[in-house]
N, C-alpha and C positions, 0 to 999 in steps of 0.2 A: 448111548449118551448119558450123561446124568440129566436129572431131573431137567427138563426145561421148563420153561417159562410158563408162561401163561397156562391159567388154569382155564381147564376146561371144567365149566362147572357144570351142574347138573342138578336139577331137582327139581322137581314141584308140577304141581298140577294145574290142569286147565283143562278146560274143554276142547275139543278138536283144534288145534293149530296152538293152544296152549298158550297163553299170556295173563294169569291173574297173578296179583301180589299185594299184599297189605301188611299182616303183620307176619313179617317174612315172607311166606308163599301163601298164609292161610288167610283165608277171607274173614274179614272184621265179623260178620255173622251171615248165617244161614237162613236164607229166605228174606222176604222183603220187611216184614215187621221187625225181626233182628237187625237188619240193616237201618231201619230208621231209628234205634235205640243205639246205633253204633257198636252194637255186641254187647251191651250192658244189658243182661236178660238172666243171668244166674239166679237171682233171688225173685224175678219178676217172669215166669214163664206165660206166653201169649199164644202159642200156636204148637203145631205138631213139630216144627223145627227144633224144638227144645230136646228132643230125643238126641241130638247131636250135644247140645251142650249142657243141659242138665236134665237127665231122665225122670227125675223125680216130677218135674214140671208136667209131665205127660199125665198124672192123675190129678192136676187142677185146671187143665184147659178145655176141659167138655169134649165129648163127641164131634169129631169134625174131621173135615179133610183140607187141605191147604195146596196150591198149585202157584209156583213162582217160577217167573223167568224175568231174567236180568240182563239185558246188554251192558257188557263191561268193556271200556274204553281206555288202554293203556296207551301211553306216549312215553318209550323208552329211547335212549341215546347214548352211544359210545363215542368218545372223542379223544385224539391223541395230541400231545402237545408240540410246540414249533413248526417244523415242516408237515406234520402229521394232518390227517383228514378227519371227518366225522362221519357217521352214519345213523339213520334212526330207521327201523328196521321192524316187520312184522306187521301182521293184520291189527287194526285200531278197534275191532270189533270183533265181541264175543260173547256167544249165548251161553248163560250159566242157568241151568234149570234144577228146581229141587220139588220134591214131591211128598206129602206125607199124609197119614191118616191115623184115625183114633177111635176105639170103640170099648164099652166095657167088655170084661172078660170073666168067666167061669159064673155068668149067674151072680155076680157080686158088684153092688152098686159101689165099691170103694177101689176094686181092681180094673185096671185098664191095659188094654194092650194095642200096641201100633207099631208105626216106624214109616219107613219111605226109602226112597233113593235121593242121596243130596249130594251135590257137587260142593266140597268145601276148600280146595287149594287148587293153587298152580302159577307157574311163571315160566314165560319162555321169550325168545327175542329170535329174528329172521334178518341178518345184518347183510347190506351189500358188502362186497370186498371194497376195503377202504386202505388207504396209505398210512401205514402205523410210524414209519420212519423212512428217513433218506439214506443212503450210503453216506457214512461218515459223520452223521449225526451226534453221535456220542463220542466223537473223538478218536483220535488213533488209526481211521480208516475203519471203525466199527460203527454199525454192521457193515458187513464188506460188500453189500448189496441192496438196492432198496427192498423194504420189507413191507407187505399188504398184508392185511388181516381180514378175516371172514368167518362167521359162526352163526349155529342155528342151536336153540335149544327148544325141549319142549318137554313137559311133565302132565299128563293127565293123572288126577285123582280122585276117584268116586268112594262113597260110602253108603252102604245099607245099614240100618240099625233098628233092627227087631227088638222093641222095646216092652217091658213090663214094669208097670208102677202101681202103687197102692197108697192110699190114705191111711196109715198106722193109727191115726187119731185125727181130732178137728183140726190139731195145730201140726202135726208131723206128717211128713211124705216123703218115701223112698221110691227109687227107679234104677233099672238095671238096663242096661243095652249091650247086645252081641254087636260086635262091629265085623261087617264082612267088608272088605274091600278091595278095590281095583287100581291098580296104577301101571302108566306105560311110561317109559322114558327115552328119549332121544336127544343125541347130542352131536354136535359139530362142530370142530374149530380148527382153524388152520393158520399158520404164519407162514409165510413164503421167503426164502432167503435169510431165515432167521439164525439157523445152525450151523454158522461158519459157512452160510452159501445154500445150505440144503432147506428144505420145509421142514417145519414141524407140523405133525398132523394128527389128529385125536378125532375118529369118526365112528362113533356108534350112531351111524343113521339110519338102521334098521329099528323101528319101534319096537320094543318088548311088551309083553303083558304079564304082570304078574297078580295073584291074590295074595291079600293080606287078611290079618285077624288081630282083635283086640276086643277092650270092652271099654265101657263108660259106666261110672257109678255117681248118684247124685242124692243129695238130701237138702227137703226144705223144712223151716220151722218158723212158724208164726211167733215171734217174742211176744208181742201184742198184737193188739187189733190192727194197728198203723204199722208196724214193722215185720218184716220177713227179713230172714237169713237164709242164703242158700250155699251150697258148695258140691263141686263135682271133681271127678277125677278121672282121667282117660289114660290107659295104660297104652305103653309103645305098641304101634303098629305094626307088626311083625310081617316081613315080606320074604318068600323066597327069592333066591336069585334071579335076577334078570340075565339071560343067556344072548349073548351076541356073538352071531356066527361071521367073523370079520375075514377079509381078504388080504393078503399081503399087501403091507404098506398103509393098510387103514389107520396103524398106528405107527408114527414114525418120528424117531429123536424124540419122543415121550415117555421118558421112564426107560427108556432101551436105547442101546446104540443102532442107529440107522432104522429102516422099516422091520415093525415086528412081523412073526410068520402068521400066516392065516391059523385060524382054529376058534375054538370055543373060550371067549371071555366072559367070566360073571362078574356081576356087578351087583353088591350087596348094599342095598340103600331102605331102611326104615323110616317110619314116620314118628316122630318123638311123641313122649308121654306129655303130659300138661295138667294142671290143675287150676281152678281157678273160686274164688269166694265173692259172695256177693251182698249186699245190702239193699232192698227195696223200703221206701219211707210211701207213705199215703199220708200226706199232710191233710187233704180233703177227699171227698167221695170221688170226684172227677180228677184228679190229680195223680202223679207217680213219678216218684226219682228213684232210680236204681243205680247204684256206683259199683263197678266189678273190678277186682284185680286178678289177673291171669298169668302164670308161669308157662313158659315153653318152653321146654329142655331140647332145642336145638344142638347144643353140644355133644348130646350123647349120640346124635343120628347125622350130624351133617358137618362135625369138625373135619374128621377122616375121612374118607369112604374109599374102600378098597376094590381094585378092579383085578381080579385073578386070572392071569392067562394061562398058555401051555407052559410044561416043566422048563423050557428053555427061557421063558419070559418072567416067570413067578409073579409076583404081588406088585401092582403098582398104586402108590397111594395119591389118592386126590385129595389136596389139602384145600379145603373149601376155607376152613377157619370159622364156622359159624358160632357165635355165642348165643347163650339162652337169652330171651326174651322176657321182661316183664311187661304186659299191657295193662293199660289203665283204660275203661271206658265209663263213661258218664253218658246214662240217658234220662229222658223227662217224657213223659206221654200225659195228654190233657183229653178228657172227654169233653169236645165242642158242645155237642147235642146229642141226643139220645143214639143217632146214627152215624156220626163223624168223629172219629178220633185221632188226633194230631200226635206227631212223635219229633223227636229232636236228638241229636247225640253229638259226642264228640269223641274220639279213640285216639289214643298215643301210645307209641312203643318204640324205644331206640331201635334203630335198624340192628340186624343180628350180624352185620359185618361193619369194619371199619377201614381207613385210609391202607392198613396194611394187609387188606384183603383184597384191593381193586383188581390186581393183576390176575386173581385167582378166580374172579367172579366178572369177567367182562362180558359174558353172556347168560349173567344173573342177577341185574340189578336190582335187588332187594333192597330198597334204599327208601322207600316211604316211611314217613313217621307219624302223622298228623292226618286226621281225617275228621271230616264233618259229615253231618246226614241231616236230611229231613224226611218226614215219610207222614202216610196217612192211611186209614182205611174208614169204607162207607158201607154201613147196611142196607142192602136192598131188600128190604121185607123180612120175612122170620126166618129164612135160611141163609140166603147167598148175600156174600159181600165182596167188594173190591177194593183194590188199593194201591199204593205206590211209593215210590222211594228215590230220592236224590243223592248220590254220594260223590264227595270230592275229596280224593287224597292229595294232598297238596306236593309239589315238586321238590324234589329233594335230589340233589347231585352228591358225588364223593370223589376226590381226587386221590390217586394212589401216591402214597409216601412209605417208603422201606418195605414197598411190595413186590419186589423183584427177587424173585427165589436165589437161592446162592449159586446153584448151577446154571442159570442164566446170565448171572452177572458177568462174566469173563466176556460173554458175546456182546455187551453193551459197552466195554470198557470199564467195568467195574462198576457201573451204575447202580445204586440200589433203589432208587425210587421210578417208577414209570411215568409219572405225570399224567397218566391216563385218567379219563373222568367217565363216570357212567352217571346217569340220570333217569329219574322216573317220576312222571305224575300220572293219576288215574282218575277216570270219571265213570260213573254208572248212573243207570235209569233203568229202575225195574219196576215189574207190574206184579199183583196178586190178586187171585181168586179164590175164595173160600168157602164152603158149606158146611154148614153147622146142623149137625143131626140131631134131632128131637128138641129142636128149639121151637 
């Protein structure tokens, strides 16, 4: 059957259970110091998590180890118009850990080596079965039977980043990270009685595990004693195909007529390249302001994702329709005392999907755009320190308009808009423990 409707969407990371999402599905900052600055750290490195955001910063944060744990609490919802229902699904508490370390290398005072294991991205839902439409809701007796919807999604994404950084001069620093990535994808979506009374099924319910690779480059330059410029570039993170061993009917009436045969299905999903620039200004000894602009190239990896089946099936395109994002982040830091540092930040990026993509992203509601953060850290004597962060991603919703795929419209009496609404808001609270070597 022609491509059916609703898009199964997939993608993204998270911890077991999967449900993170901020800039698309990428966390606005890695670790609690970055989170307190709302991710505005490209020109203002502060801890070892800079291995991910700007590796050059590893030459400027000193020898240290950082341990971060975040309680991430998303609230997502999908609802259908008219006689349809709504559901809110999935765990509302996820743990997001990151660990990093750094030390001098090669017996040289200006060269550093470090890295860590970082949780960087993710999104997922676990929705109850809910009424999408009653028989005849779209006129002309269509759909011909009551239609129910259910769905689940989870993507986990972790990154290791062994990093080499060095101070070329008193004002110029460079860094490079070799990225070793882990990704797991799980997707399930079903519409009962939608395809002329038959079910539409898309069940990639057995989690896959893929390793990926890439690199991140960074530079920092002190334009004056009070102004630092920073830039970084992360290549596309390239993954091997996710292989799903499906049974008869795991895919039905989705890109194929009737149930698809059992066999191996290969899903190609990479992670996008991105680039960032930032400027940090220190108007006083205890005060810092950093402003960042970041580009995330979602359209290269998440516009259309191909699922390749057996020869009798061929390739099934998954048209997620994601656009690139431009992320704006502003962070401020104030050294209140010799031991206490406080931070605040704001992060904004237009969602990578719009009203025309809702039907294809019912189980990937990556719609939040505005984030506000507060954070602090406190030195406990010579070596140890603790900290914490609070983040709020404000609720956003998106209602489908012009989002019904052409092959699905005849089943809804020619309707071109689903009227479905997806919504998301997020809250997180994090803690930090760090150790300064040789302080």
